[in-house]
Every structure is written in structure tokens, then in C-alpha cells.
C-alpha positions as CSV (number, residue, x, y, z in Angstrom):
1,X,6.9,-13.7,22.6
2,X,10.2,-11.8,21.9
3,X,11.3,-9.1,24.2
4,X,12.7,-7.1,21.1
5,X,12.5,-3.4,21.6
6,X,12.4,-1.5,18.1
7,X,13.2,1.9,19.7
8,X,16.4,0.8,22.0
9,X,19.1,1.4,19.3
10,X,17.8,3.9,16.8
11,X,15.0,5.7,18.7
12,X,12.8,5.7,15.7
13,X,12.0,2.0,14.8
14,X,13.4,0.8,11.6
15,X,13.1,-2.4,9.9
16,X,13.8,-4.3,6.5
17,X,11.0,-5.7,4.2
18,X,12.7,-8.9,4.0
19,X,14.4,-9.9,0.5
20,X,18.0,-9.3,-0.7
21,X,19.2,-9.9,-4.3
22,X,20.3,-13.6,-4.6
23,X,24.1,-13.9,-5.5
24,X,24.6,-14.8,-9.2
25,X,25.9,-18.2,-8.2
26,X,22.7,-19.1,-6.2
27,X,20.5,-18.0,-9.3
28,X,22.6,-20.3,-11.5
29,X,22.1,-23.0,-8.8
30,X,18.4,-22.7,-9.0
31,X,18.4,-23.1,-12.7
32,X,20.7,-26.2,-12.6
33,X,18.1,-27.7,-10.1
34,X,15.4,-26.8,-12.6
35,X,17.2,-28.5,-15.2
36,X,17.8,-31.8,-13.2
37,X,21.6,-31.4,-13.3
38,X,22.0,-31.1,-9.6
39,X,20.2,-32.5,-6.4
40,X,18.0,-30.7,-4.0
41,X,20.8,-31.2,-1.4
42,X,23.2,-29.2,-3.6
43,X,20.7,-26.5,-4.0
44,X,20.4,-26.6,-0.3
45,X,23.9,-26.0,0.4
46,X,24.1,-23.1,-2.1
47,X,21.2,-21.4,-0.5
48,X,22.7,-22.1,3.0
49,X,25.9,-20.3,2.0
50,X,23.9,-17.4,0.6
51,X,22.0,-17.3,3.9
52,X,25.1,-17.1,6.1
53,X,26.7,-14.3,3.9
54,X,23.4,-12.4,4.0
55,X,23.1,-12.4,7.7
56,X,26.8,-11.6,8.3
57,X,26.4,-8.6,6.1
58,X,23.2,-7.6,7.4
59,X,24.5,-7.5,10.9
60,X,27.4,-5.6,9.6
61,X,25.0,-2.8,8.7
62,X,24.0,-2.1,12.4
63,X,20.4,-3.0,11.7
64,X,18.6,-3.9,14.9
65,X,16.6,-6.4,13.4
66,X,17.5,-8.5,10.4
67,X,16.2,-11.0,8.0
68,X,17.9,-14.1,5.9
69,X,17.2,-12.2,2.7
70,X,14.7,-15.0,1.6
71,X,17.6,-16.7,0.0
72,X,15.9,-20.0,0.3
73,X,12.5,-19.1,-1.2
74,X,11.0,-19.1,-4.7
75,X,9.5,-15.9,-4.1
76,X,7.8,-14.0,-1.4
77,X,4.5,-15.1,-2.8
78,X,5.0,-18.8,-3.7
79,X,7.4,-20.1,-1.0
80,X,4.6,-22.1,0.6
81,X,3.7,-24.0,-2.5
82,X,6.8,-24.5,-4.9
83,X,10.6,-24.9,-4.4
84,X,11.4,-22.7,-7.5
85,X,9.9,-20.1,-9.6
86,X,9.9,-22.4,-12.7
87,X,7.4,-24.6,-10.6
88,X,9.8,-27.5,-9.5
89,X,8.2,-28.9,-6.6
90,X,4.6,-27.8,-6.9
91,X,2.5,-28.5,-4.2
92,X,-0.6,-31.0,-4.3
93,X,-3.7,-29.7,-6.1
94,X,-1.9,-27.0,-8.1
95,X,-1.3,-26.6,-11.9
96,X,1.6,-24.3,-13.2
97,X,-0.9,-22.4,-15.8
98,X,-2.5,-20.0,-13.2
99,X,-3.5,-16.1,-13.9
100,X,-0.7,-13.4,-13.8
101,X,-0.2,-12.0,-10.4
102,X,1.3,-9.0,-12.1
103,X,2.7,-7.4,-15.4
104,X,5.4,-5.0,-14.7
105,X,6.1,-1.5,-16.4
106,X,8.9,-3.1,-18.4
107,X,6.5,-5.6,-19.9
108,X,7.4,-8.9,-18.2
109,X,4.9,-10.7,-16.0
110,X,5.0,-13.1,-12.9
111,X,2.5,-16.0,-13.0
112,X,0.9,-17.9,-10.2
113,X,-0.2,-21.5,-10.2
114,X,-3.8,-22.6,-10.7
115,X,-5.8,-24.4,-7.9
116,X,-7.3,-27.7,-9.2
117,X,-9.0,-29.0,-6.1
118,X,-8.7,-29.3,-2.5
119,X,-7.9,-29.5,0.4
120,X,-5.5,-26.5,0.2
121,X,-2.3,-27.0,2.2
122,X,1.1,-25.2,2.5
123,X,3.9,-27.5,1.4
124,X,6.4,-25.2,3.3
125,X,6.1,-22.9,6.2
126,X,8.1,-19.8,6.6
127,X,9.3,-21.1,10.0
128,X,10.6,-24.2,8.3
129,X,13.3,-21.7,6.8
130,X,13.6,-19.5,9.6
131,X,14.7,-22.1,11.9
132,X,17.6,-23.1,9.7
133,X,18.8,-19.3,9.6
134,X,18.6,-18.4,13.3
135,X,21.5,-20.3,14.5
136,X,23.6,-17.8,12.2
137,X,22.2,-14.8,13.8
138,X,23.3,-12.6,16.7
139,X,20.6,-10.3,16.2
140,X,16.8,-10.3,16.4
141,X,15.2,-11.8,13.2
142,X,12.1,-11.0,11.4
143,X,10.2,-13.1,9.0
144,X,7.9,-12.1,6.0
145,X,5.0,-14.2,5.0
146,X,2.5,-14.0,2.4
147,X,-1.0,-12.4,2.7
148,X,-4.0,-14.7,2.3
149,X,-5.3,-12.0,-0.2
150,X,-2.3,-12.9,-2.7
151,X,-2.9,-16.6,-2.4
152,X,-6.8,-16.3,-2.9
153,X,-5.6,-15.5,-6.5
154,X,-4.8,-19.3,-6.8
155,X,-8.5,-19.9,-7.0
156,X,-10.1,-19.4,-10.7
157,X,-11.4,-15.9,-11.1
158,X,-14.9,-16.7,-12.3
159,X,-15.2,-20.6,-12.2
160,X,-16.2,-22.6,-9.2
161,X,-14.0,-25.8,-8.5
162,X,-16.1,-29.2,-8.3
163,X,-16.3,-30.4,-4.8
164,X,-14.1,-27.6,-3.4
165,X,-16.0,-24.2,-3.1
166,X,-14.3,-20.7,-2.8
167,X,-15.6,-20.6,0.7
168,X,-14.0,-23.7,1.7
169,X,-10.8,-22.8,0.1
170,X,-10.6,-19.5,1.9
171,X,-11.4,-21.2,5.2
172,X,-8.5,-23.6,4.6
173,X,-6.3,-20.6,3.4
174,X,-6.9,-18.5,6.4
175,X,-6.1,-21.5,8.7
176,X,-2.7,-22.0,6.8
177,X,-1.7,-18.3,6.9
178,X,-2.4,-18.2,10.7
179,X,-0.4,-21.4,11.2
180,X,2.3,-19.7,9.0
181,X,2.5,-16.6,11.4
182,X,2.2,-18.5,14.7
183,X,5.0,-21.0,13.7
184,X,7.2,-18.2,12.8
185,X,6.9,-16.6,16.3
186,X,7.2,-20.0,18.0
187,X,10.4,-20.4,15.9
188,X,11.9,-17.3,17.2
189,X,10.9,-14.4,15.0
190,X,10.8,-11.0,16.6
191,X,8.5,-9.5,14.3
192,X,6.4,-11.1,11.2
193,X,5.3,-8.8,8.3
194,X,2.6,-9.8,5.9
195,X,3.3,-8.9,2.2
196,X,0.4,-7.2,0.6
197,X,1.8,-5.9,-2.7
198,X,-1.4,-7.2,-4.5
199,X,-3.4,-4.3,-2.5
200,X,-2.2,-1.6,-4.8
201,X,-2.6,-3.8,-8.0
202,X,-6.2,-4.4,-6.9
203,X,-7.3,-0.9,-7.9
204,X,-5.4,-0.7,-11.1
205,X,-7.7,-2.3,-13.5
206,X,-5.2,-3.3,-16.1
207,X,-6.9,-4.9,-19.1
208,X,-4.1,-7.4,-19.5
209,X,-4.7,-8.7,-16.1
210,X,-8.4,-9.3,-15.6
211,X,-8.1,-9.8,-11.7
212,X,-7.1,-6.2,-11.2
213,X,-10.4,-5.0,-12.7
214,X,-12.6,-7.2,-10.4
215,X,-12.9,-4.8,-7.5
216,X,-11.1,-7.2,-5.2
217,X,-9.7,-4.7,-2.6
218,X,-12.7,-4.9,-0.1
219,X,-12.5,-8.5,-0.1
220,X,-8.6,-8.5,0.4
221,X,-8.8,-6.3,3.4
222,X,-11.5,-8.5,4.9
223,X,-9.6,-11.7,4.4
224,X,-6.5,-10.3,5.8
225,X,-8.2,-8.8,8.7
226,X,-9.8,-12.3,9.4
227,X,-6.3,-13.6,10.0
228,X,-4.8,-10.6,11.8
229,X,-7.9,-10.7,14.2
230,X,-7.1,-14.2,15.3
231,X,-4.1,-12.8,17.3
232,X,-4.1,-10.8,20.6
233,X,-3.2,-7.2,20.9
234,X,0.3,-8.0,22.1
235,X,1.0,-10.2,19.1
236,X,-0.5,-7.9,16.7
237,X,1.9,-5.3,17.8
238,X,4.6,-7.4,16.3
239,X,2.7,-8.1,13.0
240,X,3.3,-5.7,10.2
241,X,1.9,-5.3,6.6
242,X,3.9,-4.3,3.7
243,X,2.6,-2.5,0.6
244,X,4.7,-1.4,-2.5
245,X,4.2,-1.2,-6.4
246,X,6.3,-4.4,-6.9
247,X,9.8,-4.7,-7.4
248,X,11.3,-7.2,-9.9
249,X,14.2,-6.8,-12.3
250,X,14.3,-3.2,-11.3
251,X,10.8,-2.6,-12.6
252,X,7.6,-1.9,-10.8
253,X,3.8,-3.0,-11.4
254,X,1.6,-0.4,-9.7
255,X,3.4,3.0,-9.1
256,X,0.9,4.8,-11.2
257,X,-2.1,3.6,-8.8
258,X,-3.1,6.7,-6.3
259,X,-2.2,5.9,-2.9
260,X,-5.3,7.4,-1.8
261,X,-7.2,4.3,-3.5
262,X,-5.4,2.0,-1.2
263,X,-4.0,3.6,2.0
264,X,-7.3,4.6,3.8
265,X,-8.5,1.0,3.4
266,X,-5.2,-0.7,4.2
267,X,-4.9,1.2,7.5
268,X,-8.0,-0.4,8.5
269,X,-6.1,-3.5,8.9
270,X,-5.7,-4.3,12.7
271,X,-1.9,-5.0,12.2
272,X,0.4,-3.4,14.8
273,X,2.7,-1.8,12.0
274,X,3.0,-1.1,8.2
275,X,5.9,-0.8,5.9
276,X,5.0,1.6,3.1
277,X,6.9,2.3,0.0
278,X,7.3,6.1,-0.2
279,X,10.9,7.2,-1.1
280,X,10.0,6.8,-4.9
281,X,6.7,8.7,-4.8
282,X,6.6,12.0,-6.5
283,X,4.6,13.6,-3.8
284,X,5.7,12.4,-0.6
285,X,4.1,15.0,1.5
286,X,0.5,14.1,0.0
287,X,1.2,10.5,1.0
288,X,2.6,11.5,4.6
289,X,-0.7,13.6,5.1
290,X,-2.8,10.4,4.1
291,X,-1.1,8.2,6.2
292,X,-1.4,10.7,9.2
293,X,-5.0,11.1,8.6
294,X,-5.7,7.3,8.6
295,X,-3.1,5.9,11.0
296,X,-4.7,4.7,14.1
297,X,-3.6,5.3,17.6
298,X,-5.9,2.6,18.9
299,X,-6.5,-0.2,16.4
300,X,-8.4,-2.8,18.6
301,X,-6.0,-2.3,21.3
302,X,-2.8,-1.6,19.4
303,X,-1.2,1.7,18.4
304,X,-0.1,1.6,14.8
305,X,3.5,2.4,13.5
306,X,4.0,3.8,9.9
307,X,7.3,2.7,8.7
308,X,7.9,5.0,5.7
309,X,10.1,3.8,2.9
310,X,13.3,6.0,2.8
311,X,15.4,4.1,0.1
312,X,14.4,3.2,-3.5
313,X,15.2,-0.6,-3.8
314,X,15.1,-0.5,-7.5
315,X,17.6,2.1,-7.8
316,X,21.4,1.5,-7.7
317,X,21.9,4.9,-6.3
318,X,22.5,4.7,-2.5
319,X,20.5,7.5,-0.5
320,X,22.7,9.2,1.9
321,X,21.9,9.2,5.8
322,X,21.4,12.9,5.5
323,X,18.8,12.4,3.1
324,X,17.1,9.7,4.9
325,X,17.1,11.9,8.0
326,X,15.6,14.7,6.1
327,X,12.8,12.5,5.0
328,X,11.9,11.3,8.3
329,X,12.1,14.8,9.9
330,X,9.7,16.0,7.1
331,X,7.4,13.1,7.7
332,X,6.9,14.0,11.3
333,X,5.1,17.1,10.1
334,X,2.2,14.8,9.2
335,X,2.7,11.5,11.1
336,X,2.8,11.7,14.9
337,X,6.4,11.2,16.1
338,X,5.5,8.4,18.3
339,X,4.0,6.4,15.4
340,X,6.7,6.8,12.8
341,X,9.3,4.4,11.6
342,X,11.4,3.9,8.6
343,X,12.0,0.9,6.2
344,X,13.1,0.4,2.6
345,X,10.6,0.8,-0.3
346,X,10.2,-2.8,-0.9
347,X,12.1,-6.2,-0.7
348,X,15.4,-5.6,-2.8
349,X,14.5,-8.9,-4.8
350,X,11.3,-10.4,-4.1
351,X,11.8,-13.1,-6.8
352,X,14.6,-15.5,-6.5
353,X,15.7,-15.1,-10.3
354,X,16.2,-11.4,-10.9
355,X,19.0,-10.1,-13.1
356,X,18.8,-6.5,-11.7
357,X,19.5,-5.0,-15.1
358,X,19.7,-1.4,-13.8
359,X,22.3,-2.5,-11.4
360,X,24.3,-4.5,-13.9
361,X,24.3,-7.6,-11.9
362,X,22.7,-9.2,-8.9
363,X,26.1,-9.3,-7.0
364,X,26.5,-5.6,-7.4
365,X,22.8,-5.0,-6.3
366,X,23.6,-7.0,-3.1
367,X,26.4,-4.6,-2.3
368,X,24.3,-1.5,-2.9
369,X,21.4,-3.0,-0.8
370,X,23.6,-3.3,2.2
371,X,24.8,0.2,1.8
372,X,21.3,1.4,1.6
373,X,20.3,-0.4,4.8
374,X,23.4,1.0,6.6
375,X,22.5,4.5,5.6
376,X,19.0,3.9,6.7
377,X,19.9,2.9,10.1
378,X,22.3,5.6,10.6
379,X,19.9,8.3,9.1
380,X,17.1,6.9,11.3
381,X,19.1,7.4,14.2
382,X,20.1,11.1,13.3
383,X,16.5,11.9,12.6
384,X,15.5,10.4,16.3
385,X,18.2,12.7,17.6
386,X,16.9,15.7,15.8
387,X,13.2,15.0,16.7
388,X,14.2,14.1,20.5
389,X,12.6,10.8,19.9
390,X,13.5,7.5,21.8
């Protein structure tokens, strides 16, 4: 278990969600690989260059904990089961025509594969990629993993698969997610956060997207807790859960869902910390209050920390460190100081192919992302000094 101390450098803990925009060259390389004009080795070489650049620039921000920007993954959700968003390298027992995970505010959607049979097994574990990135890093690294609740959507919504029940699939799924987390820690991750963006969508009831109206949130919470509860309190203190209204092509999928429909349930997860989109909320005081009322000082042996979002990852405007400091000081009126942290609203580009239209290009979006991270770190340190924390 890592000896990483999240308060040592900044007083108030601060942590990224995970992803960074992929450089235009890497996105073009993914496309060439899908077209069959380059080899897997050539794709991996370009991924490696993007990882090295991401880690170097991440460390230059002063962030006490970093990620590799998820440059090697198809998306935050599909990295275990396919090499690219287009479906090249799809894992066994999967077909490309699954249900849509999300339909975004600008009208585009992201589709998942469909399970055709069992057993369900990961093709790639997050640790497989983390091990490649760690030699480039001089600071502690975190690893984001996908929640079982997201991958539960691989199973047909209404039909039962012959010879592979939903119950058996979910048992296999939980085993794979546990293995994903344990291997990440074993590889050297200081923290592991579980991406749970489907949580907010589960209460949206979008008629274009049938699963969102199926009342799945209680089942999602139960599934995710079944994994989290397999870990000790010491381990769970280093396991986080992330929620946001999505982020893709500078658009979101569930910002109109009332956080009161999600947060009281989500904070019932026995994780040690949460990464909560908040900078882009209209009524932040109300959300701070919901968090303060539901965040637990004892979640089965762990004091929970709420890392509130202080940068809007879908906006090209970099928030100043003063703005970030003020947001944290304000939040401390509702959330106990010892349970307060900061983060970015979402991953900066959860999907490997993302044109970042509001930014003008993925390359400019990368520059903006690193500036936002630098300001978050500095603003968090300023807030800790004002509050006398750390």
C-alpha cells in the first residue's frame, strides 16, 4: 500500500479525475489503425509519446498526484474490452451493436458493445497500462477504473442470454472489477478512482435511451458497493468514486438531472473519497449542502472526503487560482474542512477521439487543461492557508 499523503503538499487534498485530451497526432493514429494502414506497434509508439508528454506536463503543474491522461485507452468505459472506440480489437463474447450509454446535449451519442454470451472476461486491465506509464513518472500516480454498474449495461436490458444468466454475468463482472482495482494497487497506483458517470444518467429517463428509465440507480449502487466492500478500510481510504454529467466533444449528457436524485444514494457507497463535478453547477451552495448532509465521517471504518469540482473541463476558459480558492472557502461553510478536497469537474477527454470543438482543437485543449490543473493546485493551497487546514 502506498504511503502517499494527500495533504502533505497542498493542505487540502487535490486530485485529477484522469483523462486529458489526446493530441491531434494520436487521434489521427487511432484512425489509421482502425483503417488498417498502420500496425498495433505503431499505434503503441504514438500512445507512448503522448503518455510521456502528458506526464511531463502534468508534473510541471505541481500536482501532488498525476495520471497518464488515459492516452492508451479507447475510453474510460471501454478500455477493458476494446482497443479503439471504433471497435477494433473487441473482446470475446461481445458484438459492436449494444445500447447507447449516453446521448449528449449536442445530439451525438456513445454506444457500448453488446454481450452475446459468457464467460465475461476483461481483455485489458488498467494495471497493464499503468505499468507502462510508471517508469516515466516522478510523482505518485492514480489510476481510474470503470464501475461494474457501467459494464452491467453490456447485458441486454430485457432479454436473458441462453446459458448465461444476468446473475452469473454480474458475478463474473464483479470479480473482474475487483481484479482491476487490486492489480492497479499492486502495480503501484497510490489511489484508484471508480468512474460512475452512469449514476446521474440513471435518473434522467431519456425516452431515446431506454435504460435511463429503468430505475437502475439502486441496483447500480448495490453492484458498486459489492465490489468496494471486498476491500479493507485501509484500501478503501484510497478508493474513490467519480460522478459528473459526462464530458465529450465539449458537451454533457445529464447536467439537467437534480443532484439530489443522485448524491444521497451515491454517498452511501463505502468508498473513501468522491470526485464530484460542481464548478459548472448553477446553485453550488445547494449541492455543497447536500454533500455536507450526506457525507459520512464513518463509512464502515473510513472517513469520507468530498473532492469538489473547481474547474469546468468542457470550457476553454481557465479559472483563476483566486476563483478556485474562493470556491473551496465557500464550500467549507457546508462541508467539514477535514472532509473537503478539490478536483476537476470531469476527465478532460474521457473518449479517445474528441475534437474539442469549443476549444478549436485537441492540442489547444491540452494546453488549457494543464493551466486549469496548475491553477487548481495553487488555488487549493491558497484555500488551505486561508482555512488553516493541513
